[in-house]
Wavefront OBJ file of the C-alpha trace (Angstrom):
o trace
v 0.000 0.000 0.000
v 1.245 3.468 -0.920
v 0.292 6.264 1.458
v 0.494 10.030 1.174
v 1.619 11.129 4.630
v 0.343 14.697 4.418
v -2.488 16.433 2.618
v -5.010 19.117 3.514
v -8.652 19.938 2.915
v -10.390 23.210 3.532
v -13.567 25.106 2.699
v -13.333 28.912 2.995
v -17.004 29.210 3.851
v -16.277 27.480 7.167
v -14.375 30.625 8.198
v -11.495 28.773 9.831
v -8.266 30.719 10.227
v -5.945 29.164 7.642
v -3.736 32.185 7.156
v -1.197 32.706 5.635
v -2.435 30.105 3.148
v -5.661 31.991 2.516
v -3.740 35.170 1.723
v -2.993 33.853 -1.777
v -5.714 33.885 -4.425
v -4.817 30.377 -5.621
v -5.982 28.910 -2.322
v -9.230 30.846 -1.866
v -11.499 28.020 -2.923
v -12.628 24.636 -1.704
v -10.067 21.831 -1.652
v -11.949 18.661 -0.812
v -11.561 14.869 -1.195
v -13.074 14.651 -4.667
v -10.592 17.272 -5.907
v -7.521 15.114 -5.251
v -8.695 11.510 -5.274
v -8.560 10.983 -9.073
v -4.941 12.171 -9.174
v -4.063 9.910 -6.250
v -5.567 6.884 -7.960
v -3.847 7.696 -11.242
v -0.520 7.947 -9.383
v -0.972 4.715 -7.480
v -1.460 6.307 -4.071
v -3.906 4.187 -2.093
v -4.520 6.213 1.050
v -3.607 9.434 2.791
v -3.097 11.036 6.151
v -5.165 14.208 6.551
v -3.448 17.056 8.404
v -4.880 20.106 10.129
v -4.343 23.533 8.613
v -5.840 25.863 11.219
v -4.911 26.181 14.902
v -8.489 25.552 15.958
v -10.124 22.518 17.542
v -13.214 23.350 15.480
v -11.297 22.660 12.277
v -10.059 19.328 13.613
v -13.649 18.343 14.417
v -14.664 19.373 10.881
v -11.921 17.168 9.422
v -13.066 14.250 11.563
v -16.637 14.641 10.352
v -15.526 15.052 6.745
v -13.294 11.971 6.769
v -15.470 9.697 8.878
v -16.855 7.655 5.965
v -14.028 8.071 3.453
v -12.102 4.817 3.568
v -8.988 6.067 1.813
v -8.394 8.702 4.486
v -6.499 6.438 6.810
v -5.940 8.883 9.647
v -6.029 12.491 10.810
v -3.383 14.629 12.462
v -5.255 17.222 14.475
v -4.567 20.350 16.474
v -4.644 20.944 20.224
v -3.639 23.896 22.378
v -0.284 22.624 23.594
v 0.223 25.608 25.868
v -2.713 24.785 28.108
v -1.999 23.161 31.463
v -2.981 19.619 30.491
v -4.415 18.388 27.185
v -6.920 15.529 27.426
v -5.340 13.154 24.935
v -7.577 10.278 25.995
v -10.579 12.219 24.725
v -8.733 13.159 21.540
v -7.913 9.536 20.823
v -11.604 8.659 20.948
v -12.296 10.786 17.858
v -12.529 8.648 14.710
v -9.279 8.337 12.752
v -7.222 10.663 14.963
v -3.652 9.333 14.954
v -1.578 12.345 15.958
v -1.196 16.028 16.622
v 0.725 18.777 14.882
v 2.562 21.659 16.513
v 2.243 24.414 13.919
v 5.311 26.288 15.163
v 5.582 28.344 11.983
v 2.391 30.175 12.906
v 3.609 31.153 16.387
v 5.527 34.425 16.690
v 7.569 33.197 19.659
v 10.418 31.079 18.272
v 10.879 29.554 21.743
v 7.238 28.464 22.039
v 8.235 24.804 21.857
v 10.350 25.220 25.021
v 7.436 26.391 27.177
v 6.846 23.988 30.091
v 3.238 23.241 29.163
v 4.200 22.588 25.544
v 7.019 20.202 26.429
v 4.816 18.376 28.929
v 1.919 18.034 26.486
v 4.162 16.830 23.667
v 5.395 14.145 26.044
v 1.838 13.225 27.044
v 0.862 12.911 23.383
v 3.689 10.455 22.774
v 2.839 8.546 25.944
v -0.739 8.281 24.639
v 0.509 6.564 21.495
v -0.059 9.533 19.210
v 2.368 10.654 16.547
v 3.739 14.178 16.953
v 4.339 16.314 13.864
v 6.278 19.584 13.852
v 5.967 22.397 11.334
v 9.306 23.939 12.228
v 11.443 26.360 10.249
v 14.953 27.739 10.554
v 14.303 29.934 13.613
v 13.073 26.893 15.528
v 15.899 24.442 14.861
v 17.949 24.939 18.036
v 14.879 25.127 20.258
v 13.337 21.982 18.793
v 16.606 20.058 19.037
v 16.832 20.892 22.731
v 13.261 19.756 23.360
v 13.660 16.484 21.445
v 16.212 15.388 24.024
v 13.606 15.849 26.768
v 10.752 13.913 25.173
v 9.864 10.301 25.942
v 10.128 7.612 23.302
v 7.703 7.888 20.427
v 7.485 9.089 16.833
v 8.171 12.712 15.928
v 7.888 13.815 12.297
v 9.196 16.999 10.678
v 7.083 18.455 7.889
v 8.335 19.379 4.433
v 12.097 18.859 4.623
v 12.109 20.986 7.796
v 11.048 24.020 5.742
v 14.374 24.438 3.946
v 13.567 27.589 1.976
v 16.335 28.812 -0.370
v 17.434 31.486 2.120
v 18.072 28.925 4.883
v 21.842 28.355 5.215
v 22.392 24.807 4.016
v 25.087 23.997 6.561
v 22.766 25.015 9.389
v 19.917 22.954 7.895
v 22.111 19.862 7.558
v 23.452 20.318 11.070
v 19.916 20.579 12.429
v 18.792 17.469 10.550
v 21.716 15.518 11.961
v 20.749 16.623 15.473
v 17.130 15.627 14.856
v 18.115 12.275 13.361
v 20.149 11.323 16.432
v 16.878 10.755 18.248
v 15.323 7.357 17.455
v 11.814 7.414 15.976
v 12.305 10.804 14.355
v 11.081 11.092 10.762
v 11.262 13.580 7.904
v 8.702 14.158 5.167
v 9.831 14.219 1.543
v 7.436 17.004 0.660
v 7.154 20.723 0.162
v 9.843 21.235 -2.476
v 7.467 22.928 -4.975
v 6.209 25.286 -2.278
v 9.699 25.974 -0.904
v 11.349 26.720 -4.261
v 8.396 27.843 -6.361
v 8.342 27.519 -10.152
v 12.039 26.595 -10.326
v 11.769 23.539 -8.090
v 12.358 21.019 -10.901
v 15.359 22.871 -12.332
v 17.015 23.949 -9.100
v 20.071 21.824 -8.346
v 20.024 23.205 -4.810
v 16.414 22.202 -4.366
v 16.962 18.709 -5.720
v 20.010 18.274 -3.480
v 17.725 18.615 -0.450
v 16.293 15.208 -1.271
v 19.774 13.683 -1.421
v 20.784 15.254 1.877
v 17.562 14.091 3.521
v 18.181 10.517 2.408
v 21.832 10.599 3.413
v 21.062 11.925 6.886
v 17.836 10.116 7.790
v 18.128 6.977 5.684
v 15.283 5.310 3.780
v 13.639 3.895 6.901
v 12.814 7.335 8.316
v 11.635 9.256 5.269
v 7.953 9.649 4.391
v 6.476 10.373 0.992
v 4.040 13.281 1.316
v 2.405 15.647 -1.125
v 1.373 18.653 0.971
v -1.507 19.009 -1.503
v -2.945 21.540 -2.245
v -0.018 23.788 -1.318
v 1.664 22.620 -4.529
v -1.050 23.766 -6.922
v 0.590 27.111 -7.671
v 3.717 25.367 -8.940
v 2.906 21.806 -9.999
v 0.294 19.062 -9.836
v -0.116 15.941 -7.760
v 1.025 13.450 -10.394
v 4.157 15.437 -11.197
v 5.233 15.472 -7.553
v 4.662 11.725 -7.146
v 6.697 11.111 -10.306
v 9.484 13.381 -9.025
v 9.859 11.378 -5.825
v 9.718 8.125 -7.791
v 12.471 9.416 -10.063
v 14.540 10.409 -7.050
v 14.431 7.001 -5.371
v 15.141 5.343 -8.718
v 18.152 7.600 -9.294
v 19.487 6.689 -5.871
v 19.080 2.992 -6.660
v 17.093 2.162 -3.547
v 16.028 -1.400 -2.936
v 12.350 -2.176 -3.443
v 11.904 -2.642 0.312
v 13.304 0.833 0.965
v 11.051 2.375 -1.684
v 8.047 0.629 -0.140
v 9.060 1.991 3.257
v 9.241 5.577 1.999
v 5.912 5.275 0.194
v 4.013 3.620 3.017
v 5.665 1.511 5.657
v 7.374 4.385 7.423
v 4.079 6.270 7.705
v 2.772 3.452 9.840
v 5.842 3.570 12.081
v 5.535 7.343 12.433
v 1.833 7.071 13.323
v 1.323 3.904 15.396
v -2.459 4.379 15.536
v -2.743 4.835 11.780
v -3.104 1.343 10.406
v -3.509 -2.215 11.470
v -0.988 -4.375 9.575
v -3.821 -6.006 7.661
v -5.349 -2.694 6.561
v -6.394 -2.450 2.929
v -7.656 0.554 0.999
v -11.272 -0.609 1.290
v -11.349 -1.272 5.018
v -12.900 1.101 7.474
v -10.749 2.285 10.348
v -12.243 2.055 13.830
l 1 2 3 4 5 6 7 8 9 10 11 12 13 14 15 16 17 18 19 20 21 22 23 24 25 26 27 28 29 30 31 32 33 34 35 36 37 38 39 40 41 42 43 44 45 46 47 48 49 50 51 52 53 54 55 56 57 58 59 60 61 62 63 64 65 66 67 68 69 70 71 72 73 74 75 76 77 78 79 80 81 82 83 84 85 86 87 88 89 90 91 92 93 94 95 96 97 98 99 100 101 102 103 104 105 106 107 108 109 110 111 112 113 114 115 116 117 118 119 120 121 122 123 124 125 126 127 128 129 130 131 132 133 134 135 136 137 138 139 140 141 142 143 144 145 146 147 148 149 150 151 152 153 154 155 156 157 158 159 160 161 162 163 164 165 166 167 168 169 170 171 172 173 174 175 176 177 178 179 180 181 182 183 184 185 186 187 188 189 190 191 192 193 194 195 196 197 198 199 200 201 202 203 204 205 206 207 208 209 210 211 212 213 214 215 216 217 218 219 220 221 222 223 224 225 226 227 228 229 230 231 232 233 234 235 236 237 238 239 240 241 242 243 244 245 246 247 248 249 250 251 252 253 254 255 256 257 258 259 260 261 262 263 264 265 266 267 268 269 270 271 272 273 274 275 276 277 278 279 280 281 282 283 284 285 286 287
């Protein structure tokens, strides 16, 4: 089974706060399951993990309701207020298809937010509850996140979109941060976001393409996740083109079939222990 580890849905009429995404005209419309499913099927992607966009529990509940009866949505990464005294993760786990939480650090002005005592404690409680933890962290967060990783209990932590390696991020600092992150077991990195990070030049940029090589060299094939970040890509490419680009990359690197299967599915299960039962198929419902 091939799984997309990260895609989004939204409907502007719901009035959720998905800035800065909604500040661009290309994104001011509905992006819903029927809009991406044909491209997934055509690209051989069987299922997907749905990820929150807005820092609102109301949006997470909307995603749960939307995905409840869609079999190919295998799980949902939701949002909680990590800076509250104690998040009720037992209640969160009872929501259908919830498999993890995301700390949307990029949307928080305080670069040290992740170091706050409540945040560290709640990240640890999420892992103890069996949930996957996902971090949307960029350059200003690297040192703070690395320090917090050392304080967390065992459990899977995933970095979105090549750790947001925009062209203006010093490459040596990015590589150094990835090496620090990778020292922690059960830490994963998504192969996603390159079109959004580099814009229209993403296919022709040697620097952009080298990010994929560095990610593989540092994390290895057993801790990389294929992800689309759809629909963030729509300004610069389409779903099928991104899938083909990642397929071309793993082929160029000569990865074994088992490693390719891990990147395109198996690692997603390891990074989200609640996501799938080993016998899951694309037509099964998820309890």
